[in-house]
N, C-alpha and C positions, 0 to 999 in steps of 0.2 A: 349740280346746275351745270350744264355745258358752257365752256369757256367760249364767250362771245366771238373772240377772234382767235381761232386755233392756231393762227398763223404769227402770233404775237412774238414767239422765239426768234423770228427772222430779224428783228429789231438789233439784236446782238451781233448781227453778221452784216447788217446793212453798212455800206461805205467802207467795209473791210472786205468781203467776200464779194459782194455785188452792190450795184447803185440802183436807186430807184425802188419801185413797190415790189417787184417779183425778180427772183434770180432765174438764170437760164436751168435747163436740166441738169447738165454737168455741175453747175454751181450748187444746184439743190443737193446733188449726191455728195459733193465735197462737204457740205455741212453736214450731212447724216454720217458721213465717215468721221467727223470730228466729233459728233455726239454719240455715235453707237459704233465705234471701230471695232470692237470684239463681238458684237451681237450676230446671229446668223441672217445672212442677207438672202442668199438664194440656194434652195435645197430642192434635191429630187430622191425620190426612192426607186431604185432601179436594180434589184429589189431593194439593196441595203441604202441605208441614208448616206448621201454625199452632200456636204453642205460648204458655203464660202461664208466667211464673215464680211461684214462691210469693207473692212482694211483689205482683205485678201481679194475681193470682187473689184476694188478700185485699182489694185496692183495689176490684174490681168486686164482691165479696161484699158488702162494707161499703156501697157505693153502692145496692145492691138492698135491702139490709136496712133501711137509712135510709129509703129510698122506702116499704118496706112499713110502717114505723112511721108515716110521714107520712100514709098512708091510713086509719090506723086498726087495723092488724093489731096486736093486743095481745098481750102474753106469755101462752103457753098456746092461742092461736088456732091453727086447723088450716088448713094451706096445702098443696094437692096439687101434685105434680110427675108429669107424665107426657110421655114422649117418649122417642125413640132416644137411644142413648148418644152423649153429646157433652159437651164443656166446659161448655156452656151448662146442662146438667142438673145437673152437679156444683155449679156456681156458684150456681144457683136453691136446690138442697138445703141448702147451706151458708148461704146468706142467709136462708132461712127460720130456721134455728137462731140466727144472729147476731141475728135480730129477737126472739129470745126465744120463737119460736113453735114448733109441732110439724109436722114434714113428714109429708106422707101420699103416699108414692110409689105410683103406679098404673101397671099393665102397660098400655103404650100400643097393645099388638096386641089388647087386648080391643074389643069392639064399643062404639060411643058409648053405646049404651043400658046396657051393662054399666059402664062407666066412670062414667056419670052416678048408677048406682045405688051405687057406692062413693063418689062425692062427697058423695051424701046420706047414706049409713051413716056416713061419716067427719066429719059436721058441718064440711065445708070451707067457708071463707069467702073464698079466693082461690085462683087456680090459675095454674100455669105449663104451657103445653101446646104441643105440637109442631104442625107444619103440617098434618098428615093430619086431625086432629081439631078443630083450633082453631075454625073457623067453627061447627060443630055444638054444641060444648060452650059457647061464647060465647053462642050463640043460646039454647040451652036454660036457661042462667043468665045473664039479661041484667043481674042487679043485683049478680053476682059479678064483682069485678075479676079480668080474665084476661089474661095476657101470653104473648107469643110466646117460643119458645125457638129460633125461626130468623128470620133477616132477612126483612124484607118481610111478617111475619105478625103482625097487630095490633101491640101496643106491644112491641117487641123488648126482651127482657131487659137488654141491654148499653146500652139508651138510658134505662133508669130511673136517676134521680139526684136528689138533693136537697141543698141547701147544708149543709155540715156533716158530710157522711158520713164523711170521713176521720178525724174525731175521734170516731166512734161508739163508746161503751164496749162491750166484750164483755158480753153479759148475764149478771146474776149469778143464773142460775137454779139450783137445786139439782141435784148430780149424779145424785141418785135420781129427778128429774122426768122425764116422758115426752120422748123425743127424736123418736121416729117411730111410726107406726102403719102396720104392713104387713099388707095383705090377702092371706090365704092362699087365698080363694076369691072368684071374682067370676063365674063361670059358671053355677053351679047352687045352689040354696038360699039360705040367709041368710049373706053373707060374714062371715068372722071377721077382726076387725082386731086383729092382734098388737101389743100395746103394749110398745115396748122402751125403755128409759131411756138416758140418756147412760152411766151406769156399766155397763148391760148391754153395750153397744157397745165401750166403751173397754177395760173390764176384759178382755173375750174377744179384743179385737184384741192386747193385749200378753201376755197368758197364752198364746196360741198360739204366740207368738214363742219360747217355750220349746222348742218342737218345730220351729220354722221359723227358720232363720237369714235375715234380710234387712236391707238397708241403703240408703243414699241413692244408692248407684251404681245400683240396681236399676231396671228398666223395667217396669212391670205393663202387661197388656194387657186391657182392659176389654171383653171380646167378648160374654159372656152378658149378658142384659139386667140393667141396673144396679138397676132397681126391687127385684130378688129379693135376699133376704138375703145368698145366697152371694156373688154379685159385689159387694154393697154393703159387706160387712165385709171379705171375703178379698182384694179388689182395691182399692177405693176406700179404705177407711178404713186397712187395712194400709199401704197406699202413702204416704198423707199423714202417718200416723204416724212414719214414719222419714225422710221427706224424700224420697222416691223419686218417679218420674215416671208417671203414668197416661197410656196412650196408648188412646183410645176407638175401637173396632171398629164401625163402623156397619152392616156387613152380614156375616151368618153364611154367607158363600160362600167355599169353598176358596181360590179364586184370590185373592180379596180378602185373606183372613187371611194367606196365604203372603207377599203384598206388604207387608202392614203389619207382619208379623213381621221381614221382612228390612230394610225402610227403618228401622223404629224400633230395630232391634237389641234387640228384646225380650228380657229375661232370666226373666221371672216369667210363665208362661202357665198360666191356669187355665180349665178346661173341664169337659164332661160325657163319659161314657164313649163316647158315640155319635161325638163329635168326634174324641176321640183314636184310636178304632177306624179311622176314615176315613183319618186322616194317616198312620197306621202301614201301612195296607193300600197307600197310595199308595207309601210308602217301599220297601215290600217288593216291590211290583210292578216298581218301577225296578230294584231288584236283580236280580230274576228275569230281566229282559229282558238282562242282561248274560251270560246263558247258564248251563247247569247247573253247570259247573266253577266258575265265579265266585261263583254262588249258594251252592253248597256250601261253598266257603272262607269267605265272609263269615259264613255261619250258624255255622261251627266258631269262627271267631275271635269272634263274638259270645257264644257258650257260654263261651270261655274268658276274655273281658272280664268277663262277669258273675260267673263264679267267683271271679276276682281282686278284684273290687269287693265281693262279698259277704263274702269270706273275710278279706281283708286291709285293706279300707277305702281301696283305692286305685282311681282311676277311669281306666284306660286307654283307655276307649271313646272319649271326646271327641277324642283325637289319632287313634286307630286309624279311626274312620269319619268324620273331619272332612268329608271329599269327599262322602260320602252325605248328611250333615246339612246341609252348604252347599246341595246340590241340592235339599234339601226346605225350605229356609229356616228351618232349626232350629239352625243353629251357634251362634247367640248365647245359646238358651236355657239358662239354669241349673238351673232347677227347673220341672216341670210338676206340677200338682195337679189330680187328678180328683175330682170331687164330685158330688152330685146322684144318686148310685146306685152299686152296686157294679161293679167294673171286673174283667173277666175276668184272672186271674193271669199268663196267658201274655202278655197286652198289656203288664201293669205290668212283667214281666220283661225283655221285648223293649227297651223304652225304656231301661231300666237298663243293659242289655247294650250298646246304642248309645252309652252314655255320658251319658245325660241322667238328671239325678236326678228320679226320678218318684215321687210320693207320693200317698197317697189321704187324704182326711179324711170327717168324718162329722159331721153336726149337722142341726138343724132350725130353721125360721124363729122358732119359740118360744124358741129357745136361742142366738141372735144372729148366726150359727147354730153356731159351731165348738165341738164337743166333743172330738174327738179328731183327730190328725195323726200320721201316719208320719214319725218322725225320719229324715233322709236317711242318717245314719251308722248306723241300726239299724232298717231297715224290715223289714216282713214282708208278702209279696207276696199273702196270702190275708186280711189284715186291713186295716179301714178306719182302723186308726191306734192310737196310744197316747193314752190318756186325758191331755189337758193339765192343768197344775196349776190348782188351784182348782176343779176338777170333781169331784163325787162321783157314782159310778155303781154302781147294784146291778141285780142280774138278780132280778126279781119271779118267784115260783114256777117255778123252773128245771125242765126234764124230765130224762130220764136222760143226755141228751147236755149239759147244763148250759144249754140254750136257754129262755129266758124273756122277759118284756117288760123292755126297758131303761128303767129309772127314774133320773132325774139331779136333781141339786141343785146350785147355784152361783151365782155373781154375774152370771152371763150368762142365767140364766133370766128368762123374760118376767115383767112385771107383771101380765098377765093379758090377756083378750079384750075390747076395748072395749065397754062398755055390754052385756057379756054375763056376769053373774056366775054363773049356772047351769053355763054351759059352762065356764067358768074353773074352777069347784068340781069338775067332773067330771075334770079332768087334772091340777090343781094343788092341792096339799095345803097346809093352813095352815102346816106347817113347812118348805114350799119345795120339796118334792119333786114333780118334773113326770113324768108318765106319756107316754112319747113315742109308744106305739102300735107301737114297732118290735121285733121279736123278734132276740135276739142272745146272745152269751156273751162271757165274759172269760177271758183266760189268766192265768197266774201272774205275768206281767210288765205287767198292766193294758192290753193291747191288746184292742180291741174287733172281734168278727167277727159281721156281720150275716147274719140268716137271711132276713128278710123282714117284711112289714107283717102285723099282726095280722088284719086285716080281710080280707087276700088269702089267708090260709092255707087249704089244703084238706084235709079229714079223708077218707082213703080206707077203704076196707071194713075193713082190718085194725085200723083206728083209730090208723094213722100220720099225723102231720103232715107235709104237703107244703108247702115254701115256693116259689111260682112264680118268684120271684127267681131262686134257685139253679139252676134249669132253664134259665131264659132266658139266663143267663149262659154256659152251654155252647154258646151259638149266635153269640156276639159276633164270632168270625173267620171266619164263613162269608160270602163276599162275595155270594153268591146270595140272602141274605136281608136285607131293608132293615128291617123290623120282625117282632118276634115277641111275642105275648101269650099267656102260659100261664095257665089257669084251671080250675077244677073244673066238671064237668057231671054231671048225673043220668042214667045209663043208664036205657032203658026198663024199666020195671019196679021202679026202685029209686028211692026217694024221699030217703032220709037220706044214704047213703054217696055219694061222689063218685069219678069217675075225672077224668082228666087229658086235657085237649085243648089244641091250640096253634093259635091264628090268627096265619097267615103273610102277610105283605105281600112278595112277592117284589121284588128289586131291579130296577127297571125297565131301568137301564143294562146289568146282566147279560143280561137277555132280549133287549134290543136289539141289543147286540153279537154275541150268540150266534145271533140271529135264530131263536129257539125258538117253537114252537107250544105251545099249552096242555098237551098230552099230555107233552111232554118236559120241560116245567117241573115238572108234577106229579111226574114219574118221579124227577128230581133231588131235589126236596124230600122225597120218600119215602125217598131214599137217605139224606138227612142226618138225618132222624127216626131212621132205623134205626141210623145210626153213633152219634147221641147217646144213644139207648136202651141201646145196649150199655155206655155208660160209666155209666148211671144205676143206682141201687139199684132192686130189683124194684118196689117201691111207687111210685117216681118216674115210670115209664115213661109216655109219651104214648100214648094208646090211639086219639085222633081228631084228625085233622088237617084244618083249613079254611084253604084258599087264598083270599085275598082279591083283589077286582079294584081296590079303592081303599085308600089309607093310612089308618090309624086316626088319630084326632085326637091332637095332641101338646100340651103345654104350651110356652110360650116357652123353657123350659129343656131342652127336648127330652125330656121325660118322657111316656110313653103315659098318656092319660087312661082308665084301666082302666073306670071307672064307665060311660063313653061308648061303650063297645065293645058295641054290641048286635047280635048276629048270629042 
């Protein structure tokens, strides 16, 4: 049975290390060092294993923090961190907090111009930068202290030190003070900086553990960009809160991912739907290659395994399919968590049938981000999870299906947008309710079901609301399709009502392997559209399809940039 309050151990440190309900992030790291000093903390395979224990990590964090203080970085100052996932990134992030400053994590895959825009918008006074952008950023801001996150680039992070660093006291900043400013946009318009406090992060981290069983023996894999709130909280902060190990993935390439998973014996694997779809497709392709009879037998056993797991809470799949999982480098995985968008329930089901505890979560940068998680022992395949303790959710102006805007309140809700009081007031009420802009509904057990984003909703001729994301999910298991974006369009002669079109970028590997010409590609895509249309409600049917020659632009967390799809 899961501990009802996984944060109970904090009682031993309350009034000694921290005051009140929750510690700050540096105080939390101090507690983990006290509990797990010699356990591995931050690890990378590049290609050989390099790792820091919790105690070693703390020593490096304090050395950098003391140096920042020595050059005049004061409490509350803003310091940027931008670079690939790495132990150095984590050390820089925590060092900024140990200096009493506020960290501004920036997506390193943005252009230099966009990064400079965020540095300016975030009032940044110093920066830690990876090798790709170091020269350009340090040149653009010659007066700003800029340090390298890689050896041989400027002044390397690990070379920063100052006398007395080991005795540096943990800053006594209030737990409700801002810990980080996360920018949700840097490519178009005015970027919004989400201000998240120490309390936002730490409370969300522990409250989420009510729906998620983790411990010091776990190995987390930081694959998605760590500047993003999903990886920052659900991997980086969750891991350090329980004394677990974080392994940093350098590249989102399947071969490299599988190598890391196997070498590191990863137990906690967080990703986005697209990644899990690709891995599952690879597994099932290997099974199919064993022949029709074996494939049929394994699928039958998977169905039986899933039934037993769902009905009796016993997980036979791990033993039944050990060789399949071993070949796919997934045999050590204990839990997979999918976030960043809804996952096809069939994908969810097949991972669970194979013996991997697979759950979904939901949240936004503005909510630190976790609001819901599917408990392993009572998961629902079509839901993005059960509301975690401490979160209040209401559905605003629901329709006849119970679908309305998801509005939330809790200790994880942001402080507001940096220097944007009007934008903050539009989404955050005086009594703490945050309007998510997401459409969804609740069931009687407080599980959330997403429909889509309000701004993406299509209104058809009969006045029906259509949610593009629901339709897109129907295509997740078609290997022939690499990307699909569903949206409304106005047929000729109609200016108000919308019909539904699909923009499709076919899988280039499928085209190459099948040696198909354009007419054959068009024909197969048309067949798929017809198949899916038969499963959809009449008002959801796709009436126009556009096949793209180039892929659509995506974010670094592999979400399609809908607004940039100009066809």
